[in-house]
mmCIF entry with sequence, helices, sheets and N, C-alpha, C, O atoms, coordinates in Angstrom:
data_MODEL
# 
_entry.id   MODEL 
# 
_entity.id                         1 
_entity.type                       polymer 
_entity.pdbx_number_of_molecules   1 
# 
_entity_poly.entity_id                      1 
_entity_poly.type                           'polypeptide(L)' 
_entity_poly.nstd_linkage                   no 
_entity_poly.nstd_monomer                   no 
_entity_poly.pdbx_seq_one_letter_code       MSRIVEWMAFALLAGLSAIGYALWQAEGLGLWTGMAFGFCL 
_entity_poly.pdbx_seq_one_letter_code_can   MSRIVEWMAFALLAGLSAIGYALWQAEGLGLWTGMAFGFCL 
_entity_poly.pdbx_strand_id                 A 
# 
loop_
_entity_poly_seq.entity_id 
_entity_poly_seq.num 
_entity_poly_seq.mon_id 
_entity_poly_seq.hetero 
1 1  MET n 
1 2  SER n 
1 3  ARG n 
1 4  ILE n 
1 5  VAL n 
1 6  GLU n 
1 7  TRP n 
1 8  MET n 
1 9  ALA n 
1 10 PHE n 
1 11 ALA n 
1 12 LEU n 
1 13 LEU n 
1 14 ALA n 
1 15 GLY n 
1 16 LEU n 
1 17 SER n 
1 18 ALA n 
1 19 ILE n 
1 20 GLY n 
1 21 TYR n 
1 22 ALA n 
1 23 LEU n 
1 24 TRP n 
1 25 GLN n 
1 26 ALA n 
1 27 GLU n 
1 28 GLY n 
1 29 LEU n 
1 30 GLY n 
1 31 LEU n 
1 32 TRP n 
1 33 THR n 
1 34 GLY n 
1 35 MET n 
1 36 ALA n 
1 37 PHE n 
1 38 GLY n 
1 39 PHE n 
1 40 CYS n 
1 41 LEU n 
# 
_struct_asym.id          A 
_struct_asym.entity_id   1 
# 
loop_
_struct_conf.conf_type_id 
_struct_conf.id 
_struct_conf.pdbx_PDB_helix_id 
_struct_conf.beg_label_comp_id 
_struct_conf.beg_label_asym_id 
_struct_conf.beg_label_seq_id 
_struct_conf.pdbx_beg_PDB_ins_code 
_struct_conf.end_label_comp_id 
_struct_conf.end_label_asym_id 
_struct_conf.end_label_seq_id 
_struct_conf.pdbx_end_PDB_ins_code 
_struct_conf.beg_auth_comp_id 
_struct_conf.beg_auth_asym_id 
_struct_conf.beg_auth_seq_id 
_struct_conf.end_auth_comp_id 
_struct_conf.end_auth_asym_id 
_struct_conf.end_auth_seq_id 
_struct_conf.pdbx_PDB_helix_class 
_struct_conf.details 
_struct_conf.pdbx_PDB_helix_length 
HELX_P HELX_P1 AA1 SER A 2  ? GLU A 27 ? SER A 2  GLU A 27 1 ? 26 
HELX_P HELX_P2 AA2 LEU A 31 ? CYS A 40 ? LEU A 31 CYS A 40 1 ? 10 
# 
_struct_conf_type.id          HELX_P 
_struct_conf_type.criteria    ? 
_struct_conf_type.reference   ? 
# 
loop_
_atom_site.group_PDB 
_atom_site.id 
_atom_site.type_symbol 
_atom_site.label_atom_id 
_atom_site.label_alt_id 
_atom_site.label_comp_id 
_atom_site.label_asym_id 
_atom_site.label_entity_id 
_atom_site.label_seq_id 
_atom_site.pdbx_PDB_ins_code 
_atom_site.Cartn_x 
_atom_site.Cartn_y 
_atom_site.Cartn_z 
_atom_site.occupancy 
_atom_site.B_iso_or_equiv 
_atom_site.pdbx_formal_charge 
_atom_site.auth_seq_id 
_atom_site.auth_comp_id 
_atom_site.auth_asym_id 
_atom_site.auth_atom_id 
_atom_site.pdbx_PDB_model_num 
ATOM 1   N N  . MET A 1 1  ? -3.727 5.770  23.653  1.00 0.00 ? 1  MET A N  1 
ATOM 2   C CA . MET A 1 1  ? -2.510 5.244  23.025  1.00 0.00 ? 1  MET A CA 1 
ATOM 3   C C  . MET A 1 1  ? -2.868 4.271  21.904  1.00 0.00 ? 1  MET A C  1 
ATOM 4   O O  . MET A 1 1  ? -2.320 4.341  20.804  1.00 0.00 ? 1  MET A O  1 
ATOM 5   N N  . SER A 1 2  ? -3.791 3.366  22.202  1.00 0.00 ? 2  SER A N  1 
ATOM 6   C CA . SER A 1 2  ? -4.172 2.377  21.196  1.00 0.00 ? 2  SER A CA 1 
ATOM 7   C C  . SER A 1 2  ? -4.787 3.051  19.982  1.00 0.00 ? 2  SER A C  1 
ATOM 8   O O  . SER A 1 2  ? -4.648 2.578  18.854  1.00 0.00 ? 2  SER A O  1 
ATOM 9   N N  . ARG A 1 3  ? -5.480 4.180  20.231  1.00 0.00 ? 3  ARG A N  1 
ATOM 10  C CA . ARG A 1 3  ? -6.114 4.899  19.112  1.00 0.00 ? 3  ARG A CA 1 
ATOM 11  C C  . ARG A 1 3  ? -5.045 5.423  18.155  1.00 0.00 ? 3  ARG A C  1 
ATOM 12  O O  . ARG A 1 3  ? -5.217 5.377  16.937  1.00 0.00 ? 3  ARG A O  1 
ATOM 13  N N  . ILE A 1 4  ? -3.938 5.920  18.716  1.00 0.00 ? 4  ILE A N  1 
ATOM 14  C CA . ILE A 1 4  ? -2.854 6.445  17.877  1.00 0.00 ? 4  ILE A CA 1 
ATOM 15  C C  . ILE A 1 4  ? -2.255 5.322  17.035  1.00 0.00 ? 4  ILE A C  1 
ATOM 16  O O  . ILE A 1 4  ? -1.973 5.496  15.850  1.00 0.00 ? 4  ILE A O  1 
ATOM 17  N N  . VAL A 1 5  ? -2.065 4.162  17.677  1.00 0.00 ? 5  VAL A N  1 
ATOM 18  C CA . VAL A 1 5  ? -1.501 3.016  16.948  1.00 0.00 ? 5  VAL A CA 1 
ATOM 19  C C  . VAL A 1 5  ? -2.425 2.597  15.822  1.00 0.00 ? 5  VAL A C  1 
ATOM 20  O O  . VAL A 1 5  ? -1.970 2.267  14.727  1.00 0.00 ? 5  VAL A O  1 
ATOM 21  N N  . GLU A 1 6  ? -3.735 2.610  16.090  1.00 0.00 ? 6  GLU A N  1 
ATOM 22  C CA . GLU A 1 6  ? -4.713 2.233  15.063  1.00 0.00 ? 6  GLU A CA 1 
ATOM 23  C C  . GLU A 1 6  ? -4.626 3.180  13.874  1.00 0.00 ? 6  GLU A C  1 
ATOM 24  O O  . GLU A 1 6  ? -4.636 2.745  12.722  1.00 0.00 ? 6  GLU A O  1 
ATOM 25  N N  . TRP A 1 7  ? -4.540 4.488  14.161  1.00 0.00 ? 7  TRP A N  1 
ATOM 26  C CA . TRP A 1 7  ? -4.464 5.474  13.074  1.00 0.00 ? 7  TRP A CA 1 
ATOM 27  C C  . TRP A 1 7  ? -3.168 5.323  12.283  1.00 0.00 ? 7  TRP A C  1 
ATOM 28  O O  . TRP A 1 7  ? -3.165 5.472  11.061  1.00 0.00 ? 7  TRP A O  1 
ATOM 29  N N  . MET A 1 8  ? -2.047 5.022  12.991  1.00 0.00 ? 8  MET A N  1 
ATOM 30  C CA . MET A 1 8  ? -0.771 4.845  12.308  1.00 0.00 ? 8  MET A CA 1 
ATOM 31  C C  . MET A 1 8  ? -0.828 3.639  11.389  1.00 0.00 ? 8  MET A C  1 
ATOM 32  O O  . MET A 1 8  ? -0.345 3.693  10.259  1.00 0.00 ? 8  MET A O  1 
ATOM 33  N N  . ALA A 1 9  ? -1.416 2.551  11.867  1.00 0.00 ? 9  ALA A N  1 
ATOM 34  C CA . ALA A 1 9  ? -1.535 1.348  11.055  1.00 0.00 ? 9  ALA A CA 1 
ATOM 35  C C  . ALA A 1 9  ? -2.420 1.606  9.842   1.00 0.00 ? 9  ALA A C  1 
ATOM 36  O O  . ALA A 1 9  ? -2.114 1.165  8.734   1.00 0.00 ? 9  ALA A O  1 
ATOM 37  N N  . PHE A 1 10 ? -3.516 2.324  10.059  1.00 0.00 ? 10 PHE A N  1 
ATOM 38  C CA . PHE A 1 10 ? -4.426 2.639  8.950   1.00 0.00 ? 10 PHE A CA 1 
ATOM 39  C C  . PHE A 1 10 ? -3.740 3.520  7.922   1.00 0.00 ? 10 PHE A C  1 
ATOM 40  O O  . PHE A 1 10 ? -3.890 3.303  6.719   1.00 0.00 ? 10 PHE A O  1 
ATOM 41  N N  . ALA A 1 11 ? -2.982 4.520  8.386   1.00 0.00 ? 11 ALA A N  1 
ATOM 42  C CA . ALA A 1 11 ? -2.279 5.430  7.473   1.00 0.00 ? 11 ALA A CA 1 
ATOM 43  C C  . ALA A 1 11 ? -1.232 4.655  6.678   1.00 0.00 ? 11 ALA A C  1 
ATOM 44  O O  . ALA A 1 11 ? -1.058 4.903  5.485   1.00 0.00 ? 11 ALA A O  1 
ATOM 45  N N  . LEU A 1 12 ? -0.537 3.724  7.322   1.00 0.00 ? 12 LEU A N  1 
ATOM 46  C CA . LEU A 1 12 ? 0.485  2.938  6.638   1.00 0.00 ? 12 LEU A CA 1 
ATOM 47  C C  . LEU A 1 12 ? -0.129 2.064  5.553   1.00 0.00 ? 12 LEU A C  1 
ATOM 48  O O  . LEU A 1 12 ? 0.383  2.004  4.436   1.00 0.00 ? 12 LEU A O  1 
ATOM 49  N N  . LEU A 1 13 ? -1.235 1.383  5.883   1.00 0.00 ? 13 LEU A N  1 
ATOM 50  C CA . LEU A 1 13 ? -1.907 0.534  4.907   1.00 0.00 ? 13 LEU A CA 1 
ATOM 51  C C  . LEU A 1 13 ? -2.443 1.363  3.741   1.00 0.00 ? 13 LEU A C  1 
ATOM 52  O O  . LEU A 1 13 ? -2.325 0.967  2.581   1.00 0.00 ? 13 LEU A O  1 
ATOM 53  N N  . ALA A 1 14 ? -3.034 2.521  4.062   1.00 0.00 ? 14 ALA A N  1 
ATOM 54  C CA . ALA A 1 14 ? -3.574 3.387  3.024   1.00 0.00 ? 14 ALA A CA 1 
ATOM 55  C C  . ALA A 1 14 ? -2.451 3.890  2.122   1.00 0.00 ? 14 ALA A C  1 
ATOM 56  O O  . ALA A 1 14 ? -2.610 3.964  0.903   1.00 0.00 ? 14 ALA A O  1 
ATOM 57  N N  . GLY A 1 15 ? -1.324 4.233  2.721   1.00 0.00 ? 15 GLY A N  1 
ATOM 58  C CA . GLY A 1 15 ? -0.182 4.727  1.946   1.00 0.00 ? 15 GLY A CA 1 
ATOM 59  C C  . GLY A 1 15 ? 0.364  3.654  1.016   1.00 0.00 ? 15 GLY A C  1 
ATOM 60  O O  . GLY A 1 15 ? 0.646  3.928  -0.151  1.00 0.00 ? 15 GLY A O  1 
ATOM 61  N N  . LEU A 1 16 ? 0.514  2.443  1.517   1.00 0.00 ? 16 LEU A N  1 
ATOM 62  C CA . LEU A 1 16 ? 1.021  1.352  0.685   1.00 0.00 ? 16 LEU A CA 1 
ATOM 63  C C  . LEU A 1 16 ? 0.054  1.035  -0.437  1.00 0.00 ? 16 LEU A C  1 
ATOM 64  O O  . LEU A 1 16 ? 0.472  0.762  -1.562  1.00 0.00 ? 16 LEU A O  1 
ATOM 65  N N  . SER A 1 17 ? -1.235 1.067  -0.140  1.00 0.00 ? 17 SER A N  1 
ATOM 66  C CA . SER A 1 17 ? -2.243 0.805  -1.165  1.00 0.00 ? 17 SER A CA 1 
ATOM 67  C C  . SER A 1 17 ? -2.173 1.865  -2.256  1.00 0.00 ? 17 SER A C  1 
ATOM 68  O O  . SER A 1 17 ? -2.223 1.541  -3.442  1.00 0.00 ? 17 SER A O  1 
ATOM 69  N N  . ALA A 1 18 ? -2.056 3.134  -1.858  1.00 0.00 ? 18 ALA A N  1 
ATOM 70  C CA . ALA A 1 18 ? -2.004 4.223  -2.826  1.00 0.00 ? 18 ALA A CA 1 
ATOM 71  C C  . ALA A 1 18 ? -0.745 4.133  -3.678  1.00 0.00 ? 18 ALA A C  1 
ATOM 72  O O  . ALA A 1 18 ? -0.797 4.333  -4.891  1.00 0.00 ? 18 ALA A O  1 
ATOM 73  N N  . ILE A 1 19 ? 0.389  3.831  -3.044  1.00 0.00 ? 19 ILE A N  1 
ATOM 74  C CA . ILE A 1 19 ? 1.654  3.717  -3.784  1.00 0.00 ? 19 ILE A CA 1 
ATOM 75  C C  . ILE A 1 19 ? 1.594  2.536  -4.749  1.00 0.00 ? 19 ILE A C  1 
ATOM 76  O O  . ILE A 1 19 ? 2.001  2.645  -5.906  1.00 0.00 ? 19 ILE A O  1 
ATOM 77  N N  . GLY A 1 20 ? 1.085  1.413  -4.263  1.00 0.00 ? 20 GLY A N  1 
ATOM 78  C CA . GLY A 1 20 ? 0.987  0.233  -5.116  1.00 0.00 ? 20 GLY A CA 1 
ATOM 79  C C  . GLY A 1 20 ? 0.084  0.471  -6.314  1.00 0.00 ? 20 GLY A C  1 
ATOM 80  O O  . GLY A 1 20 ? 0.399  0.067  -7.434  1.00 0.00 ? 20 GLY A O  1 
ATOM 81  N N  . TYR A 1 21 ? -1.046 1.134  -6.067  1.00 0.00 ? 21 TYR A N  1 
ATOM 82  C CA . TYR A 1 21 ? -1.988 1.423  -7.161  1.00 0.00 ? 21 TYR A CA 1 
ATOM 83  C C  . TYR A 1 21 ? -1.373 2.386  -8.161  1.00 0.00 ? 21 TYR A C  1 
ATOM 84  O O  . TYR A 1 21 ? -1.530 2.213  -9.370  1.00 0.00 ? 21 TYR A O  1 
ATOM 85  N N  . ALA A 1 22 ? -0.672 3.400  -7.665  1.00 0.00 ? 22 ALA A N  1 
ATOM 86  C CA . ALA A 1 22 ? -0.037 4.384  -8.555  1.00 0.00 ? 22 ALA A CA 1 
ATOM 87  C C  . ALA A 1 22 ? 1.019  3.721  -9.428  1.00 0.00 ? 22 ALA A C  1 
ATOM 88  O O  . ALA A 1 22 ? 1.107  3.999  -10.624 1.00 0.00 ? 22 ALA A O  1 
ATOM 89  N N  . LEU A 1 23 ? 1.816  2.845  -8.832  1.00 0.00 ? 23 LEU A N  1 
ATOM 90  C CA . LEU A 1 23 ? 2.849  2.146  -9.605  1.00 0.00 ? 23 LEU A CA 1 
ATOM 91  C C  . LEU A 1 23 ? 2.213  1.219  -10.628 1.00 0.00 ? 23 LEU A C  1 
ATOM 92  O O  . LEU A 1 23 ? 2.691  1.106  -11.757 1.00 0.00 ? 23 LEU A O  1 
ATOM 93  N N  . TRP A 1 24 ? 1.127  0.552  -10.228 1.00 0.00 ? 24 TRP A N  1 
ATOM 94  C CA . TRP A 1 24 ? 0.430  -0.357 -11.127 1.00 0.00 ? 24 TRP A CA 1 
ATOM 95  C C  . TRP A 1 24 ? -0.100 0.406  -12.324 1.00 0.00 ? 24 TRP A C  1 
ATOM 96  O O  . TRP A 1 24 ? 0.009  -0.072 -13.453 1.00 0.00 ? 24 TRP A O  1 
ATOM 97  N N  . GLN A 1 25 ? -0.672 1.584  -12.104 1.00 0.00 ? 25 GLN A N  1 
ATOM 98  C CA . GLN A 1 25 ? -1.209 2.395  -13.191 1.00 0.00 ? 25 GLN A CA 1 
ATOM 99  C C  . GLN A 1 25 ? -0.087 2.969  -14.061 1.00 0.00 ? 25 GLN A C  1 
ATOM 100 O O  . GLN A 1 25 ? -0.174 2.951  -15.289 1.00 0.00 ? 25 GLN A O  1 
ATOM 101 N N  . ALA A 1 26 ? 0.964  3.476  -13.415 1.00 0.00 ? 26 ALA A N  1 
ATOM 102 C CA . ALA A 1 26 ? 2.050  4.142  -14.139 1.00 0.00 ? 26 ALA A CA 1 
ATOM 103 C C  . ALA A 1 26 ? 2.890  3.160  -14.960 1.00 0.00 ? 26 ALA A C  1 
ATOM 104 O O  . ALA A 1 26 ? 3.265  3.458  -16.094 1.00 0.00 ? 26 ALA A O  1 
ATOM 105 N N  . GLU A 1 27 ? 3.179  2.009  -14.394 1.00 0.00 ? 27 GLU A N  1 
ATOM 106 C CA . GLU A 1 27 ? 4.073  1.058  -15.075 1.00 0.00 ? 27 GLU A CA 1 
ATOM 107 C C  . GLU A 1 27 ? 3.320  0.007  -15.877 1.00 0.00 ? 27 GLU A C  1 
ATOM 108 O O  . GLU A 1 27 ? 3.926  -0.761 -16.624 1.00 0.00 ? 27 GLU A O  1 
ATOM 109 N N  . GLY A 1 28 ? 1.999  -0.028 -15.723 1.00 0.00 ? 28 GLY A N  1 
ATOM 110 C CA . GLY A 1 28 ? 1.234  -1.030 -16.454 1.00 0.00 ? 28 GLY A CA 1 
ATOM 111 C C  . GLY A 1 28 ? 1.493  -2.438 -15.949 1.00 0.00 ? 28 GLY A C  1 
ATOM 112 O O  . GLY A 1 28 ? 1.380  -3.407 -16.699 1.00 0.00 ? 28 GLY A O  1 
ATOM 113 N N  . LEU A 1 29 ? 1.841  -2.545 -14.673 1.00 0.00 ? 29 LEU A N  1 
ATOM 114 C CA . LEU A 1 29 ? 2.119  -3.863 -14.100 1.00 0.00 ? 29 LEU A CA 1 
ATOM 115 C C  . LEU A 1 29 ? 0.827  -4.601 -13.815 1.00 0.00 ? 29 LEU A C  1 
ATOM 116 O O  . LEU A 1 29 ? -0.246 -3.999 -13.783 1.00 0.00 ? 29 LEU A O  1 
ATOM 117 N N  . GLY A 1 30 ? 0.928  -5.899 -13.609 1.00 0.00 ? 30 GLY A N  1 
ATOM 118 C CA . GLY A 1 30 ? -0.256 -6.692 -13.300 1.00 0.00 ? 30 GLY A CA 1 
ATOM 119 C C  . GLY A 1 30 ? -0.702 -6.430 -11.870 1.00 0.00 ? 30 GLY A C  1 
ATOM 120 O O  . GLY A 1 30 ? 0.079  -5.942 -11.053 1.00 0.00 ? 30 GLY A O  1 
ATOM 121 N N  . LEU A 1 31 ? -1.945 -6.750 -11.568 1.00 0.00 ? 31 LEU A N  1 
ATOM 122 C CA . LEU A 1 31 ? -2.478 -6.532 -10.233 1.00 0.00 ? 31 LEU A CA 1 
ATOM 123 C C  . LEU A 1 31 ? -1.696 -7.330 -9.189  1.00 0.00 ? 31 LEU A C  1 
ATOM 124 O O  . LEU A 1 31 ? -1.382 -6.809 -8.119  1.00 0.00 ? 31 LEU A O  1 
ATOM 125 N N  . TRP A 1 32 ? -1.384 -8.581 -9.493  1.00 0.00 ? 32 TRP A N  1 
ATOM 126 C CA . TRP A 1 32 ? -0.681 -9.427 -8.526  1.00 0.00 ? 32 TRP A CA 1 
ATOM 127 C C  . TRP A 1 32 ? 0.739  -8.921 -8.280  1.00 0.00 ? 32 TRP A C  1 
ATOM 128 O O  . TRP A 1 32 ? 1.259  -9.027 -7.170  1.00 0.00 ? 32 TRP A O  1 
ATOM 129 N N  . THR A 1 33 ? 1.363  -8.369 -9.328  1.00 0.00 ? 33 THR A N  1 
ATOM 130 C CA . THR A 1 33 ? 2.714  -7.829 -9.159  1.00 0.00 ? 33 THR A CA 1 
ATOM 131 C C  . THR A 1 33 ? 2.678  -6.645 -8.204  1.00 0.00 ? 33 THR A C  1 
ATOM 132 O O  . THR A 1 33 ? 3.546  -6.503 -7.342  1.00 0.00 ? 33 THR A O  1 
ATOM 133 N N  . GLY A 1 34 ? 1.664  -5.793 -8.364  1.00 0.00 ? 34 GLY A N  1 
ATOM 134 C CA . GLY A 1 34 ? 1.525  -4.643 -7.485  1.00 0.00 ? 34 GLY A CA 1 
ATOM 135 C C  . GLY A 1 34 ? 1.281  -5.062 -6.040  1.00 0.00 ? 34 GLY A C  1 
ATOM 136 O O  . GLY A 1 34 ? 1.824  -4.463 -5.112  1.00 0.00 ? 34 GLY A O  1 
ATOM 137 N N  . MET A 1 35 ? 0.458  -6.096 -5.856  1.00 0.00 ? 35 MET A N  1 
ATOM 138 C CA . MET A 1 35 ? 0.163  -6.577 -4.510  1.00 0.00 ? 35 MET A CA 1 
ATOM 139 C C  . MET A 1 35 ? 1.422  -7.181 -3.884  1.00 0.00 ? 35 MET A C  1 
ATOM 140 O O  . MET A 1 35 ? 1.702  -6.952 -2.707  1.00 0.00 ? 35 MET A O  1 
ATOM 141 N N  . ALA A 1 36 ? 2.177  -7.948 -4.665  1.00 0.00 ? 36 ALA A N  1 
ATOM 142 C CA . ALA A 1 36 ? 3.406  -8.557 -4.159  1.00 0.00 ? 36 ALA A CA 1 
ATOM 143 C C  . ALA A 1 36 ? 4.394  -7.477 -3.755  1.00 0.00 ? 36 ALA A C  1 
ATOM 144 O O  . ALA A 1 36 ? 5.055  -7.587 -2.722  1.00 0.00 ? 36 ALA A O  1 
ATOM 145 N N  . PHE A 1 37 ? 4.496  -6.412 -4.584  1.00 0.00 ? 37 PHE A N  1 
ATOM 146 C CA . PHE A 1 37 ? 5.401  -5.307 -4.282  1.00 0.00 ? 37 PHE A CA 1 
ATOM 147 C C  . PHE A 1 37 ? 4.989  -4.626 -2.989  1.00 0.00 ? 37 PHE A C  1 
ATOM 148 O O  . PHE A 1 37 ? 5.832  -4.267 -2.167  1.00 0.00 ? 37 PHE A O  1 
ATOM 149 N N  . GLY A 1 38 ? 3.682  -4.452 -2.814  1.00 0.00 ? 38 GLY A N  1 
ATOM 150 C CA . GLY A 1 38 ? 3.175  -3.815 -1.611  1.00 0.00 ? 38 GLY A CA 1 
ATOM 151 C C  . GLY A 1 38 ? 3.492  -4.630 -0.366  1.00 0.00 ? 38 GLY A C  1 
ATOM 152 O O  . GLY A 1 38 ? 3.863  -4.071 0.666   1.00 0.00 ? 38 GLY A O  1 
ATOM 153 N N  . PHE A 1 39 ? 3.348  -5.946 -0.457  1.00 0.00 ? 39 PHE A N  1 
ATOM 154 C CA . PHE A 1 39 ? 3.629  -6.795 0.701   1.00 0.00 ? 39 PHE A CA 1 
ATOM 155 C C  . PHE A 1 39 ? 5.118  -6.869 0.997   1.00 0.00 ? 39 PHE A C  1 
ATOM 156 O O  . PHE A 1 39 ? 5.513  -7.041 2.150   1.00 0.00 ? 39 PHE A O  1 
ATOM 157 N N  . CYS A 1 40 ? 5.953  -6.742 -0.040  1.00 0.00 ? 40 CYS A N  1 
ATOM 158 C CA . CYS A 1 40 ? 7.402  -6.790 0.160   1.00 0.00 ? 40 CYS A CA 1 
ATOM 159 C C  . CYS A 1 40 ? 7.895  -5.546 0.886   1.00 0.00 ? 40 CYS A C  1 
ATOM 160 O O  . CYS A 1 40 ? 8.890  -5.602 1.608   1.00 0.00 ? 40 CYS A O  1 
ATOM 161 N N  . LEU A 1 41 ? 7.202  -4.416 0.699   1.00 0.00 ? 41 LEU A N  1 
ATOM 162 C CA . LEU A 1 41 ? 7.580  -3.200 1.417   1.00 0.00 ? 41 LEU A CA 1 
ATOM 163 C C  . LEU A 1 41 ? 7.214  -3.374 2.870   1.00 0.00 ? 41 LEU A C  1 
ATOM 164 O O  . LEU A 1 41 ? 7.440  -2.472 3.676   1.00 0.00 ? 41 LEU A O  1 
# 
């Protein structure tokens, strides 16, 4: 059970990181803005 939770948490973090990076590249936003957006989600 704990293994599934670990994978879900890892997938969520990886997804947020990928989305934040994509938005940062696409919109030309600053690194801190992308990080703040990621934490707000």
